[in-house]
C-alpha positions, -999 to 999 in steps of 0.1 A, spaced: 1 -4 3 12 32 -12 6 67 5 -19 79 -22 -41 44 -15 -56 66 12 -62 97 -6 -97 97 -17 -97 114 -58 -131 129 -65 -118 143 -102 -135 171 -120 -166 190 -101 -198 187 -119 -194 223 -128 -159 218 -144 -172 189 -166 -201 211 -177 -175 237 -184 -153 214 -206 -184 203 -225 -190 236 -233 -156 244 -245 -160 209 -270 -195 223 -280 -176 257 -288 -147 238 -309 -171 220 -328 -193 252 -337 -162 273 -345 -156 243 -367 -186 242 -386 -183 282 -395 -172 292 -431 -156 324 -433 -140 344 -410 -165 373 -411 -194 346 -402 -168 334 -373 -167 363 -358 -203 376 -358 -216 344 -344 -195 344 -318 -204 379 -305 -238 366 -309 -225 337 -290 -210 357 -262 -239 380 -259 -264 352 -257 -245 336 -231 -246 366 -208 -284 374 -216 -290 336 -201 -270 346 -169 -289 355 -136 -283 388 -120 -260 400 -108 -236 380 -130 -255 392 -160 -256 430 -153 -217 425 -143 -211 408 -177 -232 432 -196 -211 458 -182 -177 438 -186 -186 431 -220 -194 467 -229 -158 484 -213 -135 457 -227 -152 459 -265 -149 500 -263 -114 501 -248 -95 473 -262 -112 467 -301 -88 444 -311 -102 417 -285 -123 397 -305 -155 384 -282 -160 344 -284 -169 320 -255 -144 299 -237 -156 270 -215 -188 285 -220 -181 320 -203 -177 354 -224 -140 358 -234 -119 382 -254 -93 370 -278 -64 384 -301 -52 363 -327 -78 339 -315 -62 333 -281 -79 345 -252 -64 373 -235 -91 380 -209 -127 362 -196 -155 370 -175 -164 337 -154 -197 342 -135 -204 334 -99 -234 311 -105 -215 290 -126 -188 274 -106 -212 282 -74 -184 309 -61 -188 336 -40 -180 363 -65 -177 368 -105 -138 369 -120 -126 389 -144 -96 366 -155 -65 371 -174 -43 347 -195 -8 347 -198 -8 366 -231 -19 397 -211 6 423 -208 0 429 -174 38 423 -161 46 443 -132 79 430 -118 80 394 -102 48 393 -91 10 402 -107 -24 397 -104 -39 378 -132 -77 372 -118 -98 398 -104 -130 395 -81 -160 411 -90 -189 418 -69 -205 445 -84 -190 469 -116 -189 503 -102 -176 533 -122 -149 529 -106 -145 494 -113 -155 500 -150 -125 525 -153 -99 496 -137 -111 472 -160 -105 498 -190 -71 505 -178 -65 465 -176 -77 457 -212 -59 486 -223 -24 475 -210 -30 437 -216 -32 441 -255 -1 466 -253 
């Protein structure tokens, strides 16, 4: 008997499995699209539909985050990523919104991938808890996304 025999491994949570299924569906749907313009337009529709389907307060925050990102970082293309709104540069996700409800969390999250140019010394934040999106929070998000795309 090894020391790992006594450790109970439960694997992925139901929420994580659902996110992976969402991602697989997103990839299949993207593969069926023909032109780049069609892909971009449908991706925007998908993101807006996903946001519209969220319950408050996630929906309100996601709407504001989407508006701030698209206004301040137009180079970022909206798309779904693991069932959540995300914003990509050249097809690679730079930032994303994660609803609190989806993962039964206490707060929503605005996250940034390693592609975001947020480097600040030897350590910097790559995720931000969102309890509400105030004008001050909108200003901070705008600064972050502009910096993220450099």
